[in-house]
Legacy VTK file of the C-alpha trace (Angstrom):
# vtk DataFile Version 3.0
C-alpha trace
ASCII
DATASET POLYDATA
POINTS 408 float
106.784 152.577 77.487
108.226 155.198 79.682
109.962 158.153 78.123
112.660 160.563 79.490
112.576 163.218 76.753
116.443 163.318 76.649
117.512 164.415 73.168
121.200 163.740 73.709
121.564 160.580 75.696
118.541 158.443 74.968
118.245 156.806 71.373
114.528 156.200 71.471
113.431 159.578 72.703
116.282 161.382 70.867
115.180 159.991 67.598
111.480 161.040 68.143
112.518 164.446 69.091
114.997 164.805 66.354
112.405 163.882 63.763
109.951 166.340 65.031
112.234 169.255 65.591
113.888 168.720 62.150
110.371 168.871 60.455
109.699 172.025 62.351
112.723 173.678 61.152
112.238 172.443 57.522
108.764 174.074 57.762
110.102 177.270 59.023
112.971 177.437 56.465
110.460 176.717 53.631
108.253 179.377 54.886
110.967 181.955 55.152
112.264 181.186 51.611
108.585 181.433 50.177
108.464 184.875 51.747
111.529 185.777 49.463
114.168 185.506 52.130
117.414 183.653 52.746
118.911 181.321 55.436
122.547 181.570 56.010
124.393 178.697 57.738
127.726 179.193 59.497
129.638 176.572 61.311
132.160 177.472 64.233
134.709 174.860 65.348
137.701 174.873 67.570
140.965 172.842 67.466
141.022 169.700 69.709
143.238 166.635 70.064
143.011 163.185 71.507
142.835 163.143 75.292
140.978 166.437 75.823
137.879 165.984 77.903
134.563 166.968 76.334
133.675 169.074 79.312
136.939 171.432 78.770
136.166 171.707 75.138
132.515 172.684 75.719
133.555 175.290 78.372
135.788 176.821 75.852
133.176 176.523 73.062
130.767 178.480 75.306
133.267 181.139 76.069
133.881 181.489 72.419
130.124 181.949 71.665
129.807 184.469 74.460
132.559 186.616 73.085
131.123 186.197 69.605
127.866 187.647 70.821
129.309 190.713 72.475
126.374 193.113 72.312
127.356 196.048 70.300
129.619 194.458 67.623
127.329 191.551 67.348
124.261 193.612 66.760
126.289 195.608 64.104
127.267 192.292 62.355
123.498 190.943 62.412
122.429 194.352 60.896
125.032 194.140 58.176
124.135 190.538 57.493
120.388 191.523 57.208
119.164 189.315 60.045
115.434 189.723 60.668
113.816 190.440 64.100
110.662 188.647 65.456
108.163 189.636 67.931
107.753 187.240 70.864
104.824 187.376 73.178
105.374 186.573 76.887
103.780 187.256 80.299
106.025 190.503 80.333
104.706 191.670 76.957
106.162 191.660 73.443
109.962 191.644 72.850
111.896 191.344 69.801
114.286 188.660 69.125
116.907 188.191 66.277
116.387 185.289 63.890
119.373 183.166 65.009
119.050 179.483 65.663
122.029 177.805 67.149
122.601 174.034 66.959
125.077 172.020 68.636
126.826 168.885 67.426
129.835 166.722 68.287
131.508 163.672 66.980
134.300 161.541 68.361
137.264 160.707 66.233
139.617 157.717 66.873
142.649 160.000 66.098
141.657 163.411 67.333
138.991 162.777 70.014
136.003 165.009 70.640
134.983 167.390 67.834
132.226 169.787 69.240
131.039 172.596 66.981
127.993 175.051 66.380
125.886 175.194 63.404
124.247 178.622 63.429
121.255 179.596 61.102
120.747 183.178 60.336
117.405 184.230 59.026
118.254 186.946 56.580
115.702 189.314 54.972
115.901 189.341 51.181
118.495 187.522 48.981
122.097 187.565 49.890
125.120 186.123 48.149
127.560 183.693 49.623
130.366 186.342 49.450
128.276 188.852 51.187
127.322 186.355 54.042
131.039 185.449 54.432
132.065 189.054 54.685
129.407 189.823 57.207
130.268 186.784 59.382
134.010 187.279 59.303
133.998 189.759 62.349
132.141 187.260 64.403
134.995 184.666 63.665
137.504 187.158 65.249
135.609 187.355 68.329
135.137 183.719 68.550
138.670 183.009 68.361
139.409 185.580 71.106
136.864 184.039 73.332
138.366 180.598 72.820
141.912 181.921 73.574
140.813 182.930 77.221
140.453 179.124 77.921
143.546 178.230 76.018
141.771 176.969 73.025
142.534 177.896 69.356
140.777 177.881 65.873
141.861 178.278 62.366
139.353 179.490 59.759
140.962 177.940 56.674
143.675 175.438 55.645
145.140 175.858 52.150
142.007 177.891 51.250
139.568 175.259 52.268
137.089 175.915 55.305
138.369 174.497 58.383
137.152 176.076 61.653
134.693 178.373 59.859
132.276 177.568 56.984
129.646 179.762 55.760
126.880 179.028 53.135
123.638 180.302 51.880
121.003 177.542 51.904
119.934 177.070 48.312
116.330 177.006 47.007
114.519 173.674 47.688
117.019 172.589 50.483
114.788 173.332 53.482
114.098 169.796 54.231
117.789 168.575 54.185
119.076 171.563 56.212
116.207 171.119 58.759
117.739 167.958 59.677
121.205 169.217 59.900
121.070 170.152 63.796
119.673 166.698 64.655
122.107 164.501 62.869
123.286 163.277 66.302
120.243 161.330 66.705
119.099 160.753 63.119
122.331 159.048 61.870
121.928 155.816 63.862
120.095 153.528 61.453
121.053 150.091 62.438
123.517 149.533 59.477
126.297 148.922 62.133
124.766 145.510 62.877
125.413 144.440 59.274
128.972 145.940 58.848
130.133 145.254 62.368
132.332 147.568 64.758
135.303 148.086 62.518
133.925 150.793 60.464
131.967 154.026 60.785
128.948 154.683 58.679
131.080 156.093 55.994
133.439 153.028 55.777
136.361 154.587 57.693
138.287 151.854 59.688
139.223 151.654 63.265
141.756 154.418 63.947
140.200 156.868 61.426
136.579 156.614 62.348
134.434 159.703 63.028
131.321 158.679 64.957
128.407 160.570 66.518
127.616 159.414 70.011
124.519 157.516 68.683
126.827 155.453 66.365
129.025 154.636 69.347
126.266 153.278 71.388
125.329 151.090 68.361
128.800 149.645 68.351
128.333 149.034 72.091
125.112 147.024 71.193
126.898 145.014 68.540
129.718 144.178 71.113
126.950 143.228 73.590
125.232 140.921 70.946
128.718 139.438 70.030
129.554 138.843 73.744
132.546 141.100 73.495
131.907 143.906 75.835
134.967 143.181 77.660
137.410 143.784 74.756
139.391 146.972 74.462
137.392 148.507 71.738
134.082 148.030 73.554
135.543 149.364 76.901
136.866 152.493 75.153
133.210 152.999 73.534
131.669 152.558 76.775
134.026 155.290 78.392
133.256 157.630 75.606
129.591 157.106 75.904
129.520 157.584 79.610
131.549 160.844 79.145
129.031 162.165 76.623
125.890 161.317 78.713
127.436 162.705 81.938
128.811 165.892 80.393
125.760 166.584 78.174
123.442 166.146 81.269
125.531 168.018 83.750
125.967 171.119 81.331
122.192 170.962 80.339
123.041 171.022 76.668
120.079 172.480 74.596
119.485 171.831 70.961
118.491 174.527 68.443
116.355 176.835 70.581
113.613 178.262 68.374
111.806 181.121 70.131
110.221 182.494 67.089
108.260 179.264 66.514
104.895 180.919 66.900
105.622 183.631 64.339
106.419 180.865 61.752
103.416 178.791 62.514
101.292 181.739 61.787
103.033 182.498 58.640
103.046 178.954 57.411
99.258 178.725 58.129
98.748 181.976 55.956
100.801 180.315 53.045
99.148 176.807 53.439
102.550 175.298 54.202
102.056 171.999 56.097
104.105 170.584 58.846
104.288 170.139 62.567
104.287 174.039 63.394
100.601 174.074 62.142
99.456 170.642 63.266
98.115 171.742 66.740
96.204 174.582 67.968
97.494 178.251 67.302
100.101 178.912 70.005
100.391 175.461 71.062
104.235 174.342 71.645
105.369 170.966 72.504
108.361 170.224 74.798
110.832 167.717 74.289
109.243 165.487 76.968
105.849 165.852 75.208
107.268 164.922 71.754
108.991 161.822 73.150
105.876 160.627 74.948
103.407 161.594 72.240
104.915 159.180 69.712
103.980 156.213 71.904
100.541 157.165 72.913
97.978 154.536 71.853
100.564 151.703 71.775
100.072 148.752 73.934
102.572 146.245 75.007
101.610 142.832 73.474
104.225 140.595 74.880
107.718 140.454 76.585
110.902 138.673 75.700
114.108 138.283 77.685
117.112 140.517 76.912
119.015 137.462 76.284
116.819 136.382 73.448
116.878 139.952 72.144
120.697 140.065 72.143
121.283 136.467 70.667
118.684 136.290 68.084
116.055 138.993 67.590
118.429 141.853 67.107
119.982 140.025 64.079
116.669 139.125 62.497
114.651 142.298 63.302
113.921 143.069 59.621
112.252 139.619 59.065
110.232 140.058 62.268
108.877 143.452 60.969
108.040 142.015 57.654
106.136 139.288 59.279
104.161 141.690 61.274
103.375 144.013 58.374
102.101 141.157 56.209
100.407 138.823 58.778
99.694 140.929 61.853
100.149 139.717 65.471
99.494 136.125 64.364
102.534 136.211 62.177
104.701 137.732 64.876
103.635 134.908 67.290
104.509 132.367 64.639
107.869 134.104 64.041
108.831 133.632 67.731
107.427 130.025 67.759
109.544 129.047 64.743
112.754 130.053 66.418
111.750 128.496 69.879
111.918 131.913 71.624
109.679 132.353 74.542
107.181 135.070 74.357
105.362 136.163 77.506
102.053 137.169 76.237
100.178 140.020 77.933
96.532 140.968 77.875
96.526 143.129 74.708
98.631 140.510 72.938
96.087 137.811 73.810
93.204 140.061 72.716
94.773 140.919 69.495
95.466 137.203 68.621
91.960 136.177 69.406
90.638 139.051 67.370
92.708 138.069 64.307
91.620 134.375 64.798
88.085 135.415 64.948
88.528 137.271 61.779
90.084 134.308 60.216
87.242 132.025 61.328
84.645 134.570 59.900
86.386 134.397 56.554
86.452 130.718 56.648
82.684 130.446 57.443
81.959 132.869 54.481
84.044 130.806 52.163
82.594 127.621 53.309
79.211 128.991 52.678
80.170 129.504 49.079
81.749 126.063 48.748
85.298 127.066 48.595
86.508 125.521 51.800
89.269 123.648 50.227
90.634 126.631 48.245
90.501 128.820 51.326
92.419 126.447 53.414
95.063 125.983 50.749
95.431 129.806 50.281
95.598 130.462 53.988
98.304 127.703 54.504
100.236 129.031 51.448
100.089 132.622 52.627
101.248 131.726 56.180
103.947 129.494 54.753
105.407 132.131 52.603
105.117 134.664 55.370
107.029 132.867 58.125
108.926 130.138 56.470
106.456 127.269 56.324
105.148 126.975 60.023
101.455 127.517 60.583
100.386 129.475 63.678
99.465 127.631 66.916
96.712 129.340 68.708
98.132 128.298 71.995
101.593 129.625 71.251
101.263 132.627 73.465
100.013 130.791 76.526
102.418 127.898 76.061
105.256 130.243 75.790
104.274 132.111 78.991
104.263 128.756 80.845
107.591 127.625 79.390
109.173 131.170 79.809
LINES 1 409
408 0 1 2 3 4 5 6 7 8 9 10 11 12 13 14 15 16 17 18 19 20 21 22 23 24 25 26 27 28 29 30 31 32 33 34 35 36 37 38 39 40 41 42 43 44 45 46 47 48 49 50 51 52 53 54 55 56 57 58 59 60 61 62 63 64 65 66 67 68 69 70 71 72 73 74 75 76 77 78 79 80 81 82 83 84 85 86 87 88 89 90 91 92 93 94 95 96 97 98 99 100 101 102 103 104 105 106 107 108 109 110 111 112 113 114 115 116 117 118 119 120 121 122 123 124 125 126 127 128 129 130 131 132 133 134 135 136 137 138 139 140 141 142 143 144 145 146 147 148 149 150 151 152 153 154 155 156 157 158 159 160 161 162 163 164 165 166 167 168 169 170 171 172 173 174 175 176 177 178 179 180 181 182 183 184 185 186 187 188 189 190 191 192 193 194 195 196 197 198 199 200 201 202 203 204 205 206 207 208 209 210 211 212 213 214 215 216 217 218 219 220 221 222 223 224 225 226 227 228 229 230 231 232 233 234 235 236 237 238 239 240 241 242 243 244 245 246 247 248 249 250 251 252 253 254 255 256 257 258 259 260 261 262 263 264 265 266 267 268 269 270 271 272 273 274 275 276 277 278 279 280 281 282 283 284 285 286 287 288 289 290 291 292 293 294 295 296 297 298 299 300 301 302 303 304 305 306 307 308 309 310 311 312 313 314 315 316 317 318 319 320 321 322 323 324 325 326 327 328 329 330 331 332 333 334 335 336 337 338 339 340 341 342 343 344 345 346 347 348 349 350 351 352 353 354 355 356 357 358 359 360 361 362 363 364 365 366 367 368 369 370 371 372 373 374 375 376 377 378 379 380 381 382 383 384 385 386 387 388 389 390 391 392 393 394 395 396 397 398 399 400 401 402 403 404 405 406 407
């Protein structure tokens, strides 16, 4: 399988990258907490409405962030908040960077359009209260609003006393894992449930007209429309336009997700403390790019067979859970039987042929062993029963792969 390493516009690569990066952050947060420190999470949002382009909103968002980070006041705010500094080694020597990790997220609402926002993690030395954290972040919010205004955008911190554009919280003890996933929800929230519930709802059960979906959820809805043969209807066409806008804008603007320059420092500390995770899996100082993470997850896999996209859309996508169960319990032999039972052509490749022969050789060796012990009948009965239970009563045909290749 070829991989592109795109975290925002490729579901297979994005999921692999998201899982790895989320585990990295979780390990870092746990390490920081173990050292007796705090993580403050602040969310910065701007107002938006249906019809606004994602590009315009992101340009305004970037202007707000640039104003927020105005050098002298920003440094004063970080000092007041107690944000730590970390040494970073480079070819130019050692420099100090502030413990700030900024993550990007955007959903799309049927009623109010694109909703981009930043989740910002501040690595604070010592223990800080939620009240003190909010007080220290408040001046940043004022500069955020001023920066948005230069591009005609606005933001409101609270509505009726509830958080709206600004939310500040201190991550509690033991929550490192859950908040490590926070910046990567864009990729992690596509879980396939949409195939069961259809396109009329988002993952929280909100109906059409009131849904709030991540781009990954939207592309799942597109997949369902394709399976149902409804790509031409209004809902699917709208989803396709939204997905294209997301991919094109994210690529053109070079969106980055949660840059983590102090990774090496946390890897060293995690090793000292014996805290396991991806930061300490490789050699000291080793850092994987998104492209390497996406590719590494598929190293060692071999393609055993191919099927047509039509068969995938019409049958396999709907029954994928049962296919996985067959493979888990009966290996490649059961996978071949699964396709044979449904009359789906499977174009067997070399690795698939080899695996099928290997499993058949293993079955034959087991049979010979049992025959030598006068249990031929019971063995045949047990194998037949196991395969029947596994794939619905159809025994495997050793010629299935070759025959399917000829027929396909």
